C-alpha positions as CSV (number, residue, x, y, z in Angstrom):
1,M,33.3,25.6,-35.6
2,E,33.3,24.1,-32.1
3,R,35.7,26.8,-30.9
4,Q,33.5,29.5,-32.4
5,R,30.4,28.0,-30.8
6,R,32.1,28.0,-27.4
7,L,32.4,31.8,-27.6
8,Y,28.8,31.8,-26.6
9,D,29.2,29.6,-23.5
10,P,29.6,31.2,-20.1
11,L,33.2,32.5,-19.7
12,F,35.4,32.3,-16.6
13,F,38.7,34.3,-16.3
14,R,41.9,34.3,-14.2
15,P,42.0,37.2,-11.8
16,V,44.7,39.9,-12.1
17,Y,46.0,40.9,-8.7
18,Q,47.2,44.4,-7.9
19,T,49.7,45.0,-5.1
20,L,48.9,48.3,-3.5
21,V,50.2,50.1,-0.4
22,W,46.7,50.2,1.2
23,G,45.9,46.5,0.3
24,G,45.1,43.6,2.6
25,E,45.0,39.9,2.8
26,R,41.3,39.1,2.9
27,I,40.9,38.1,-0.8
28,G,43.1,35.1,-0.1
29,R,40.5,33.9,2.4
30,Y,38.1,33.2,-0.4
31,R,40.5,31.9,-3.1
32,A,43.6,29.9,-3.6
33,G,46.6,31.2,-5.4
34,V,46.4,34.8,-4.2
35,P,50.0,36.3,-4.1
36,A,51.5,37.3,-0.8
37,G,51.7,41.0,0.1
38,P,49.2,43.8,0.3
39,I,46.7,42.8,-2.5
40,G,44.4,45.8,-2.9
41,E,42.5,44.8,-6.0
42,S,41.6,41.7,-7.9
43,W,40.6,42.6,-11.5
44,D,38.2,39.8,-12.3
45,L,36.9,41.1,-15.6
46,A,39.2,43.6,-17.3
47,Q,40.6,44.7,-20.7
48,H,43.2,47.4,-19.7
49,A,46.9,48.1,-20.2
50,R,47.4,47.5,-16.5
51,G,45.8,44.1,-16.5
52,E,43.8,42.0,-18.9
53,S,41.5,39.0,-18.2
54,V,42.5,35.6,-19.7
55,V,40.0,32.8,-20.1
56,D,40.7,30.2,-17.4
57,R,39.2,27.0,-18.8
58,G,37.5,25.4,-21.7
59,P,38.2,25.5,-25.5
60,L,38.9,29.2,-25.3
61,A,41.4,29.0,-22.5
62,G,44.3,31.4,-22.9
63,M,42.4,33.9,-25.0
64,T,42.3,37.4,-23.6
65,L,39.1,39.4,-23.1
66,G,40.3,41.8,-25.8
67,E,40.8,39.0,-28.3
68,L,37.2,37.9,-27.7
69,V,35.8,41.4,-28.1
70,R,37.7,41.9,-31.4
71,R,36.6,38.5,-32.6
72,D,32.9,39.1,-32.2
73,P,32.0,42.4,-30.5
74,E,28.2,41.9,-30.9
75,G,28.3,38.3,-29.9
76,L,30.2,38.9,-26.8
77,V,29.1,42.4,-25.6
78,G,25.7,43.0,-27.2
79,D,23.6,43.7,-30.2
80,G,24.9,46.9,-31.9
81,F,28.2,47.1,-30.0
82,A,31.0,48.0,-32.4
83,G,33.9,48.8,-30.0
84,T,37.1,47.0,-29.5
85,V,37.3,47.4,-25.7
86,F,35.1,45.7,-23.3
87,P,33.1,48.6,-21.7
88,L,33.2,47.5,-18.1
89,L,35.8,46.6,-15.6
90,V,34.9,44.6,-12.4
91,K,37.2,44.4,-9.4
92,L,37.2,43.2,-5.8
93,I,38.8,45.7,-3.5
94,D,40.3,44.9,-0.1
95,A,41.2,48.1,1.8
96,R,43.3,47.4,4.9
97,D,44.0,51.1,5.0
98,R,42.2,54.1,3.5
99,L,42.5,54.7,-0.2
100,S,43.6,58.1,-1.4
101,V,41.1,60.9,-1.8
102,Q,40.5,61.0,-5.5
103,V,38.3,61.9,-8.4
104,H,37.8,60.7,-11.9
105,P,36.8,62.9,-14.9
106,D,33.8,62.2,-17.1
107,D,34.1,61.4,-20.8
108,H,34.1,65.0,-21.9
109,L,36.6,66.2,-19.3
110,A,38.9,63.2,-19.9
111,V,39.3,64.2,-23.5
112,A,39.7,67.9,-22.7
113,L,42.5,67.2,-20.2
114,G,44.2,64.8,-22.6
115,A,43.7,61.9,-20.1
116,G,42.0,59.5,-22.5
117,D,38.9,59.0,-24.5
118,R,36.6,58.0,-21.6
119,G,36.0,58.9,-18.0
120,K,35.2,56.7,-15.1
121,T,31.8,56.3,-13.5
122,E,31.6,53.5,-10.9
123,C,29.6,51.8,-8.2
124,W,30.4,49.8,-5.1
125,F,28.7,46.9,-3.3
126,P,30.1,45.8,0.0
127,A,31.1,42.1,0.0
128,A,31.5,42.0,3.8
129,P,30.5,44.3,6.7
130,G,32.8,46.9,8.1
131,G,34.5,50.1,7.1
132,S,33.2,53.5,5.9
133,L,33.1,55.4,2.6
134,Y,33.8,59.0,1.7
135,V,31.6,60.1,-1.2
136,G,31.1,63.7,-2.2
137,T,31.4,66.8,-0.1
138,R,29.4,67.8,2.9
139,P,26.5,70.3,2.4
140,G,27.7,73.9,1.9
141,V,31.3,73.0,0.9
142,T,32.6,75.1,-1.9
143,R,35.7,75.0,-4.0
144,E,37.3,77.6,-1.7
145,T,36.5,75.8,1.6
146,F,37.6,72.5,0.1
147,E,41.0,74.1,-0.9
148,A,41.4,75.6,2.5
149,A,40.7,72.2,4.2
150,L,43.2,70.5,1.9
151,G,45.9,73.1,2.7
152,L,45.4,72.5,6.4
153,G,45.6,68.8,6.1
154,E,41.9,68.5,7.2
155,I,40.4,67.0,4.0
156,A,38.2,64.5,6.0
157,S,36.3,67.5,7.5
158,V,34.8,68.4,4.1
159,L,34.0,64.9,2.9
160,N,30.7,63.2,3.3
161,E,31.4,60.0,5.3
162,L,28.9,57.1,5.5
163,P,29.2,53.5,6.8
164,C,29.5,50.8,4.2
165,P,25.8,49.9,3.6
166,T,24.7,46.3,3.9
167,G,23.0,44.9,0.8
168,R,23.0,48.2,-1.1
169,F,25.0,49.9,-3.8
170,V,26.8,53.2,-3.6
171,F,26.8,55.0,-7.0
172,V,29.9,57.2,-7.7
173,P,29.4,59.2,-10.8
174,A,32.4,60.7,-12.6
175,R,33.5,64.0,-11.0
176,T,32.5,62.8,-7.5
177,V,35.4,63.2,-5.0
178,H,35.6,59.9,-3.0
179,A,37.7,57.5,-1.0
180,I,37.2,54.0,0.3
181,G,37.9,53.7,4.1
182,A,39.9,51.2,6.0
183,G,38.2,47.9,6.6
184,C,36.1,47.8,3.4
185,L,35.9,44.7,1.2
186,L,33.7,45.6,-1.8
187,W,33.0,44.9,-5.4
188,E,33.4,47.7,-7.9
189,V,31.8,47.9,-11.3
190,Q,33.2,50.8,-13.5
191,Q,33.7,52.1,-16.9
192,T,36.9,50.6,-18.5
193,A,39.3,53.4,-17.6
194,D,41.9,53.9,-14.9
195,I,42.1,57.7,-14.9
196,T,42.6,58.8,-11.3
197,F,43.4,62.3,-10.0
198,R,44.7,62.0,-6.5
199,V,43.6,64.8,-4.3
200,D,45.2,63.7,-1.0
201,D,47.0,60.6,0.3
202,W,46.6,61.1,4.0
203,G,50.3,61.8,4.4
204,R,51.4,58.3,3.5
205,V,54.2,57.0,1.3
206,G,54.0,54.4,-1.4
207,L,55.5,50.9,-1.5
208,D,58.8,52.5,-2.7
209,G,58.9,54.7,0.5
210,K,58.2,57.9,-1.4
211,P,55.1,60.0,-1.4
212,R,52.7,59.2,-4.3
213,P,52.1,62.0,-6.8
214,L,49.1,64.3,-6.2
215,H,47.1,66.0,-8.9
216,V,45.5,68.9,-7.1
217,A,45.0,71.3,-10.0
218,E,43.4,68.6,-12.2
219,S,41.3,67.4,-9.2
220,L,39.9,70.9,-8.5
221,R,39.0,71.3,-12.1
222,T,37.2,68.0,-12.1
223,I,35.3,67.8,-8.8
224,D,31.6,68.7,-9.1
225,F,31.0,70.8,-6.0
226,E,27.3,71.2,-6.9
227,A,26.5,67.4,-6.8
228,G,23.7,66.4,-4.4
229,P,24.0,63.9,-1.6
230,V,24.9,60.2,-2.3
231,V,22.2,57.8,-1.0
232,P,22.8,54.0,-1.1
233,S,20.3,52.2,-3.3
234,E,19.1,48.8,-4.3
235,R,20.2,49.2,-7.9
236,V,22.3,51.4,-10.2
237,D,21.0,52.5,-13.6
238,C,23.2,55.0,-15.5
239,D,24.4,55.7,-19.0
240,Y,27.1,53.1,-18.8
241,F,25.7,50.1,-17.0
242,E,23.0,48.8,-14.8
243,A,23.8,46.8,-11.6
244,F,21.5,45.1,-9.1
245,R,21.4,42.3,-6.6
246,V,19.3,39.2,-7.3
247,E,17.6,37.5,-4.4
248,P,17.9,33.7,-3.8
249,G,16.2,31.7,-6.5
250,R,16.8,31.9,-10.2
251,Y,18.0,34.6,-12.7
252,E,17.3,34.3,-16.4
253,H,19.8,35.6,-18.9
254,D,18.0,36.3,-22.1
255,G,20.8,37.5,-24.4
256,G,20.9,40.6,-26.5
257,R,23.4,42.1,-24.0
258,C,26.0,40.3,-22.0
259,T,25.4,39.6,-18.3
260,I,28.1,39.8,-15.6
261,V,27.3,37.5,-12.7
262,I,29.2,38.4,-9.4
263,T,29.0,36.0,-6.5
264,L,29.2,36.9,-2.8
265,G,30.0,34.5,0.0
266,S,28.4,31.4,-1.7
267,A,28.7,29.6,-5.0
268,A,26.1,29.9,-7.7
269,R,25.5,27.7,-10.7
270,V,24.8,28.5,-14.3
271,Q,22.8,26.2,-16.6
272,W,22.6,26.4,-20.4
273,E,21.9,24.1,-23.3
274,G,21.9,21.0,-21.1
275,E,25.2,22.0,-19.4
276,E,25.9,23.3,-15.9
277,R,28.9,24.9,-14.3
278,P,29.6,26.3,-10.8
279,I,30.4,30.0,-10.2
280,A,32.8,30.0,-7.2
281,P,32.2,32.3,-4.2
282,M,33.6,35.8,-4.6
283,S,34.1,35.4,-8.4
284,V,32.8,36.5,-11.7
285,A,31.3,34.8,-14.7
286,L,30.5,36.5,-18.1
287,L,27.4,35.3,-20.0
288,P,27.9,36.5,-23.6
289,A,25.2,38.3,-25.5
290,A,24.9,35.6,-28.1
291,L,24.1,33.0,-25.3
292,R,20.4,33.6,-25.8
293,R,19.2,31.7,-22.8
294,A,20.9,30.7,-19.5
295,T,19.7,30.2,-15.9
296,V,21.6,31.1,-12.8
297,A,20.8,29.2,-9.6
298,V,21.2,32.0,-7.0
299,P,22.3,31.0,-3.5
300,E,21.0,32.3,-0.2
301,D,23.1,35.4,-0.1
302,G,22.2,36.4,-3.7
303,V,24.4,37.4,-6.6
304,L,25.1,40.7,-8.2
305,V,24.3,41.3,-11.9
306,A,25.8,44.0,-14.1
307,R,25.0,44.7,-17.7
308,P,26.7,47.3,-19.9
309,R,25.0,50.1,-21.7
310,F,26.5,51.4,-24.9
């Protein structure tokens, strides 16, 4: 009974680190225990074949996120949720070099292409200043001009480039061609999927010394060349999740749906049922849906909040 009750306490997980050719070393400035090498991503909340979150402390320590979802999908994720996979994946990305130019299908196209049962819509929030982003194509770019630039090795000339915005989100719907530029440190909230069609890799080789595979035909079928301009915003509200920044003060979690709390450069604190725990800087806490009331003490640089839609 005690173990079951604790499912409804705030949950903290061990990060899953991904070594990637474009990764850096900045995540280790905020945390202990980060492996050596080019760490490109820290998956801080994930239920995926390439990495799954494991509870780090408390009576549920050692349980995976998937085990928690299967044990009580509504209690963990939200009222009416009947799935077996946690719907969102949250990662911290450190780009020492540019990521590949890539695109993700939407749900319908993922199924049509035999690439899975869900696509990937995502958003970014810079965790530190610096770097630029490539999101969508420049005005007037067609499939034909895009293909021509790709063939000439001039892909950057047709991409919409913008500096990493301070204090704002960049929403990247599925089918939007994009790349994260060198020097970016940012949080990503996305659908739980890892379907990536790589358009171009800037002429680079992977960690094995060989060029990484490209998926040009799939990419050209996927990219939405009619999409409008991408404008940084204070919040994201889409079919799959909402995400926003909370100013210093207090944030009240009211249950019904789980709340993902993401800290920036300062620690936060969560209080519930007479208990209190810190949320370390640059980390994630999950407040389950069945935790009907909790208060987050928000530090001076704020926190990010994400909640799934299903």
